[in-house]
C-alpha positions as CSV (number, residue, x, y, z in Angstrom):
1,M,-8.8,10.5,2.1
2,T,-5.9,9.1,0.0
3,H,-5.9,9.3,-3.6
4,Q,-5.3,5.5,-3.4
5,K,-9.0,4.6,-2.3
6,L,-10.2,6.3,-5.9
7,Q,-8.0,4.1,-7.8
8,Q,-9.2,1.0,-5.9
9,I,-12.9,2.2,-6.6
10,K,-11.7,2.4,-10.5
11,Q,-10.1,-1.0,-10.2
12,A,-13.0,-2.5,-8.7
13,L,-15.6,-1.2,-11.4
14,N,-13.3,-2.2,-14.2
15,A,-13.4,-5.9,-12.8
16,K,-17.3,-5.5,-12.4
17,F,-18.1,-4.1,-15.9
18,F,-16.6,-5.5,-18.7
19,D,-15.3,-3.4,-21.7
20,R,-16.4,-0.2,-20.1
21,K,-13.2,1.5,-18.9
22,E,-13.7,4.7,-20.7
23,E,-17.3,4.9,-19.4
24,I,-16.1,4.3,-15.8
25,D,-13.1,6.8,-16.3
26,A,-16.0,9.5,-17.4
27,L,-18.2,8.3,-14.5
28,L,-15.6,9.0,-12.0
29,T,-14.2,12.1,-13.8
30,A,-18.1,13.6,-13.5
31,L,-18.2,12.7,-9.8
32,L,-15.1,14.7,-8.8
33,A,-15.8,17.5,-11.2
34,R,-19.8,17.9,-10.1
35,Q,-20.6,17.5,-13.8
36,H,-23.7,15.5,-15.6
37,I,-23.0,12.8,-18.0
38,L,-25.0,11.1,-20.5
39,F,-25.0,7.7,-21.8
40,I,-26.5,6.9,-25.3
41,G,-26.8,3.3,-26.3
42,P,-29.2,0.3,-26.9
43,A,-30.7,-1.5,-23.9
44,G,-28.5,-4.4,-22.3
45,T,-25.3,-2.2,-22.6
46,G,-25.2,-2.0,-18.6
47,K,-26.0,1.8,-18.6
48,S,-28.3,1.6,-15.6
49,A,-26.3,-0.8,-13.5
50,L,-23.1,1.3,-13.9
51,S,-24.9,4.6,-13.6
52,S,-26.5,3.1,-10.3
53,M,-23.0,2.7,-8.8
54,L,-22.7,6.4,-7.7
55,G,-25.4,5.7,-4.9
56,E,-23.3,3.0,-3.9
57,I,-20.0,4.3,-4.0
58,V,-20.6,7.3,-1.7
59,E,-21.9,6.3,1.6
60,G,-24.2,8.8,3.3
61,S,-25.2,10.2,0.0
62,R,-29.0,10.4,-1.3
63,Y,-29.6,8.6,-4.7
64,F,-32.4,8.9,-7.2
65,Q,-33.3,6.8,-10.0
66,H,-36.3,6.7,-12.2
67,L,-37.6,5.5,-15.6
68,L,-39.3,8.4,-17.8
69,T,-42.2,7.4,-20.3
70,P,-44.3,9.9,-22.4
71,F,-47.0,9.5,-19.7
72,S,-44.6,10.4,-16.6
73,T,-45.8,13.4,-14.5
74,P,-44.1,15.6,-12.3
75,E,-44.8,13.7,-9.2
76,E,-42.6,10.9,-10.1
77,L,-39.6,13.0,-9.9
78,F,-40.3,16.0,-7.6
79,G,-42.9,14.6,-5.4
80,V,-46.6,14.6,-4.9
81,L,-48.6,17.9,-3.9
82,S,-49.1,18.4,-0.2
83,L,-52.6,18.1,0.2
84,K,-52.7,20.1,3.5
85,D,-51.1,23.0,1.8
86,L,-53.5,22.7,-1.5
87,E,-56.4,23.2,0.8
88,Q,-55.3,26.5,1.7
89,G,-54.7,27.2,-2.0
90,V,-50.8,26.5,-1.8
91,Y,-49.5,24.6,-4.7
92,K,-46.6,22.9,-2.9
93,R,-44.8,19.5,-3.4
94,N,-43.4,17.0,-0.9
95,I,-40.0,16.7,-2.2
96,S,-38.7,14.5,0.8
97,G,-36.8,11.4,-1.0
98,M,-37.4,13.0,-4.3
99,L,-35.1,14.2,-7.2
100,P,-34.6,17.9,-5.5
101,E,-33.0,16.1,-2.4
102,A,-30.7,13.9,-4.0
103,H,-27.0,14.1,-4.3
104,F,-26.7,11.7,-7.4
105,A,-29.4,10.6,-9.9
106,F,-30.0,8.4,-12.7
107,I,-32.6,9.2,-15.0
108,D,-33.1,6.4,-17.7
109,E,-35.0,7.4,-21.2
110,I,-34.6,11.2,-20.1
111,F,-35.5,12.3,-23.5
112,K,-39.0,11.2,-22.4
113,A,-39.3,14.1,-20.3
114,N,-42.4,16.0,-21.5
115,S,-43.1,19.9,-21.1
116,A,-44.8,19.3,-17.6
117,I,-41.5,18.0,-16.4
118,L,-38.8,19.8,-18.5
119,N,-38.8,23.4,-17.1
120,S,-38.4,22.3,-13.5
121,L,-35.6,19.4,-14.8
122,L,-33.6,22.1,-16.6
123,T,-33.5,24.7,-13.6
124,L,-32.2,21.8,-11.7
125,I,-29.7,20.4,-13.6
126,N,-28.1,23.7,-14.4
127,E,-28.8,25.6,-11.6
128,R,-29.0,23.1,-8.7
129,I,-32.2,24.7,-7.7
130,Y,-36.0,23.7,-7.6
131,Y,-38.8,26.3,-7.5
132,N,-41.4,25.0,-5.1
133,N,-44.4,26.8,-5.4
134,G,-42.5,29.6,-6.6
135,V,-40.0,29.5,-3.7
136,P,-36.3,28.4,-4.6
137,I,-34.7,25.3,-2.8
138,R,-31.2,24.6,-3.0
139,S,-30.5,21.2,-4.2
140,P,-27.3,19.3,-3.1
141,L,-27.4,17.6,-6.5
142,M,-23.8,16.9,-7.9
143,T,-24.2,14.7,-10.7
144,I,-26.9,13.4,-12.8
145,V,-26.4,10.6,-15.3
146,G,-28.9,10.5,-17.9
147,S,-29.6,7.7,-20.3
148,S,-31.3,7.2,-23.7
149,N,-31.6,4.5,-26.3
150,E,-31.5,7.1,-29.0
151,Y,-30.5,10.7,-29.7
152,I,-32.9,13.7,-29.8
153,E,-34.4,14.6,-33.2
154,E,-34.8,18.1,-34.1
155,G,-38.0,20.1,-33.6
156,E,-38.8,18.0,-30.3
157,G,-37.8,20.8,-28.3
158,L,-35.4,18.8,-26.0
159,E,-32.0,20.7,-27.3
160,A,-31.7,22.8,-23.9
161,L,-32.0,19.6,-22.1
162,F,-29.2,17.8,-24.3
163,D,-27.1,20.8,-23.8
164,R,-27.3,20.5,-20.1
165,F,-25.0,17.3,-20.1
166,L,-21.4,18.2,-20.3
167,L,-20.1,14.8,-21.1
168,R,-21.7,12.3,-23.6
169,Y,-21.0,8.9,-24.3
170,E,-22.1,6.3,-26.8
171,V,-22.2,2.9,-25.1
172,E,-21.9,-0.3,-27.3
173,Y,-22.0,-3.9,-26.5
174,I,-19.1,-5.7,-25.7
175,K,-16.5,-5.6,-28.7
176,E,-14.0,-8.5,-28.1
177,T,-15.1,-12.3,-28.0
178,N,-12.6,-12.9,-25.4
179,T,-14.4,-10.0,-23.0
180,F,-17.9,-11.0,-23.8
181,L,-16.8,-14.6,-22.5
182,A,-15.4,-13.6,-19.6
183,M,-18.5,-11.6,-18.7
184,L,-20.6,-14.8,-19.0
185,K,-18.3,-16.7,-16.9
186,Q,-18.3,-14.1,-14.1
187,T,-20.1,-15.9,-11.3
188,T,-19.1,-14.0,-8.1
189,S,-19.8,-10.3,-7.2
190,V,-17.0,-8.0,-7.1
191,P,-16.9,-5.8,-4.1
192,V,-16.5,-2.0,-4.7
193,P,-14.8,0.3,-2.1
194,K,-16.7,3.1,-0.8
195,L,-16.1,6.8,-0.2
196,T,-17.9,8.8,2.7
197,M,-19.4,12.0,1.6
198,D,-16.4,13.7,3.8
199,E,-13.9,12.3,1.4
200,L,-15.8,13.0,-1.6
201,T,-15.8,16.6,-0.8
202,F,-12.2,16.6,0.1
203,H,-11.3,15.0,-3.3
204,Q,-13.7,17.3,-5.1
205,Q,-11.9,20.3,-3.2
206,V,-8.3,19.2,-4.2
207,C,-9.4,18.9,-7.8
208,E,-10.4,22.2,-7.7
209,R,-6.7,23.3,-6.9
210,V,-5.3,21.0,-10.0
211,E,-3.2,23.8,-12.2
212,I,-4.0,24.5,-15.7
213,S,-0.9,26.0,-17.4
214,D,-1.0,28.9,-20.2
215,S,0.1,26.2,-22.7
216,I,-3.2,24.2,-22.0
217,Y,-5.3,27.2,-22.2
218,E,-3.7,28.4,-25.5
219,T,-4.2,24.6,-26.8
220,L,-8.1,25.2,-26.0
221,G,-8.0,28.5,-27.9
222,K,-6.6,26.7,-30.7
223,I,-9.2,23.7,-30.5
224,R,-11.9,26.5,-30.3
225,Q,-10.7,28.1,-33.5
226,Q,-10.6,24.9,-35.5
227,L,-14.0,23.8,-34.5
228,M,-15.3,27.2,-35.6
229,D,-13.6,26.9,-38.9
230,E,-15.4,23.5,-39.4
231,G,-18.8,25.3,-38.4
232,I,-19.0,23.7,-35.0
233,R,-19.3,26.2,-32.3
234,P,-19.7,25.1,-28.9
235,S,-20.8,27.9,-26.1
236,D,-18.2,29.8,-24.3
237,R,-19.9,28.5,-21.0
238,R,-19.2,24.9,-22.5
239,F,-15.6,25.3,-22.6
240,K,-15.8,26.9,-19.1
241,Q,-17.5,24.1,-17.7
242,A,-14.9,21.7,-19.2
243,L,-12.1,23.3,-17.0
244,P,-13.4,21.3,-13.9
245,I,-13.4,18.2,-16.1
246,L,-9.7,18.7,-17.1
247,R,-8.7,18.9,-13.6
248,A,-10.6,15.9,-12.5
249,Q,-8.9,14.0,-15.3
250,A,-5.8,15.0,-14.1
251,Y,-6.4,14.3,-10.5
252,L,-7.9,10.7,-11.4
253,D,-4.5,9.9,-12.8
254,G,-2.6,11.3,-9.7
255,R,-1.4,14.3,-11.3
256,T,-1.4,18.1,-9.8
257,E,-1.4,19.8,-13.3
258,V,-3.3,19.0,-16.4
259,A,-1.6,17.4,-19.4
260,K,-1.9,18.0,-22.8
261,A,-3.5,14.2,-23.0
262,D,-6.2,15.2,-20.6
263,L,-7.8,17.4,-23.3
264,A,-9.0,14.1,-25.4
265,I,-11.9,14.0,-23.1
266,L,-13.1,17.0,-24.9
267,K,-14.3,15.0,-27.9
268,H,-17.2,14.0,-25.8
269,A,-18.1,17.4,-24.8
270,L,-17.6,20.1,-27.7
271,W,-19.9,19.1,-30.5
272,E,-23.4,20.4,-30.8
273,Q,-25.1,18.0,-33.1
274,V,-24.5,14.4,-33.7
275,E,-23.2,14.7,-37.0
276,Q,-20.4,17.0,-35.8
277,K,-19.2,14.3,-33.4
278,D,-16.5,12.6,-35.6
279,K,-15.0,15.8,-37.0
280,T,-14.9,17.2,-33.2
281,A,-12.8,14.1,-32.2
282,E,-10.4,14.3,-35.3
283,I,-9.5,17.9,-34.4
284,I,-9.3,17.4,-30.6
285,I,-7.2,14.4,-30.7
286,Q,-5.0,15.9,-33.5
287,I,-4.3,19.1,-31.6
288,A,-4.4,17.3,-27.9
289,H,-1.9,14.8,-28.6
290,D,1.9,15.0,-29.7
291,S,2.6,12.4,-32.3
292,I,3.2,9.2,-30.5
293,E,7.0,9.1,-31.8
294,S,7.7,12.7,-30.8
295,F,5.9,12.1,-27.4
296,I,8.3,8.8,-26.7
297,E,11.2,10.6,-28.1
298,R,10.7,13.6,-25.7
299,V,9.9,11.2,-22.5
300,G,12.1,8.3,-23.1
301,P,15.5,10.5,-22.8
302,E,14.3,12.3,-19.8
303,F,13.4,9.3,-17.8
304,E,16.7,8.0,-18.8
305,E,18.5,10.8,-17.7
306,I,16.5,10.5,-14.2
307,L,17.6,6.8,-14.1
308,L,21.5,8.1,-14.6
309,K,21.4,10.6,-12.2
310,S,19.9,8.3,-9.5
311,Q,22.7,6.0,-10.2
312,N,25.5,8.7,-9.9
313,A,23.6,9.5,-6.4
314,M,24.1,6.2,-5.3
315,V,27.6,5.7,-6.2
316,Q,28.7,9.1,-4.6
317,K,26.5,8.7,-1.4
318,T,26.8,12.5,-0.8
319,P,25.3,13.9,2.5
320,D,22.2,15.1,0.2
321,A,22.0,11.9,-1.8
322,R,18.8,10.5,-0.4
323,K,17.0,14.0,-0.8
324,E,18.6,14.0,-4.4
325,L,17.0,10.6,-4.9
326,S,13.5,11.0,-3.7
327,D,13.4,14.3,-5.9
328,L,14.6,12.2,-8.8
329,L,11.8,9.6,-8.1
330,V,9.2,12.2,-7.9
331,Q,10.1,13.5,-11.3
332,G,10.3,10.0,-12.7
333,K,6.7,9.2,-11.5
334,T,5.5,12.5,-12.9
335,L,6.7,11.6,-16.0
336,F,5.2,8.2,-15.8
337,L,1.9,9.5,-15.2
338,E,2.3,11.4,-18.7
339,V,2.8,8.0,-20.1
340,Q,0.1,6.5,-18.2
341,A,-2.3,9.3,-19.4
342,M,-1.3,8.9,-23.1
343,T,-1.5,5.2,-22.9
344,R,-5.1,5.6,-21.6
345,Q,-6.1,7.4,-24.7
346,Q,-4.1,5.5,-27.2
347,P,-4.5,2.0,-25.8
348,D,-3.8,0.4,-28.8
349,R,0.0,1.6,-29.2
350,A,2.1,-1.3,-28.3
351,E,5.4,1.4,-28.2
352,L,3.4,3.1,-25.5
353,R,2.5,0.3,-23.5
354,N,6.2,-1.1,-23.4
355,L,7.6,2.5,-22.4
356,K,5.1,2.4,-19.6
357,E,5.9,-1.0,-18.6
358,H,9.8,-0.3,-18.6
359,M,9.3,3.1,-16.7
360,H,7.1,0.8,-14.1
361,Q,9.8,-1.6,-13.5
362,R,12.4,0.9,-13.1
363,L,10.6,3.2,-10.7
364,L,9.9,0.1,-8.5
365,H,13.6,-0.3,-8.4
366,M,14.3,3.4,-7.8
367,T,11.7,3.1,-4.8
368,S,13.4,0.3,-3.2
369,M,16.9,2.4,-3.5
370,V,15.5,5.2,-1.9
371,I,13.9,3.2,1.0
372,G,17.1,1.0,1.5
373,F,19.5,4.0,1.0
């Protein structure tokens, strides 16, 4: 049940799906946080192939997948009516193997859901309950991935369904030519490690214990106020639902506390209408990140001080030197994880990548020092 397996899954998915790093991080984050995610984009961008990995990653889970059309009926998602019960005037569906019994699901063209499907789908997504002949049935559903080629339009009656998806991502075609060519040349299938249901439950439970400091809560309040100043008013419920996402982001990076850089994922969660998306991202990125320069000015000297202390401990060789070296190594790894998180959010900044590489090499050296002491 080690965290290392999550990293192996993440690496394998990035090798399997080209130019989908952000979407893969989001999918694994949603999985750990038991939240739902929406992918918006044209056909042929790999939305369904990536989403179907939920069913393959977790062994022993039940996975449901379906493509909706304007003519879809409730039977396609929730099962056919039981003829035996219907003869006795009981309107009951046979839900075996259908969406209400799934742990994970992918619903393609989800905005094609009509009124006959919508109410049951909303309750299932939000409350994880399906009403079969008026009897509430608890669903094991953890994460639904919805997909659509386009956003909803005003007046379609789909606003509530759209709101049920905490994370919303636009998926585009591969941008870089070299990456596109690498995708074309890929001939071998990339195996993806698997989790058991027990392992997933363990990771989800550990995620719930990731700490959120008062400074992070205060920053969330600042984000909320600035969004409101721009006329963007995400619900209190949406902010509350975002907390497990922040914890999962930190845990996926190997940390036990949410960092400021983790807040950047909220640019995919806190807007209400499409036209608010860019402004929301601008506000969140501006508030959530220290400037790159001030971040490096803070982290760089802290890390160099750790290196200096470790060298002194090696020279002095006091009885407590090994423990001191181990503690310093933990401190160095914690700083490295901060840099790793910032680099993930700002991948184009060379100075961050250089700092990350420098820290990585020095931490390898420190690790060998501790082992060989």
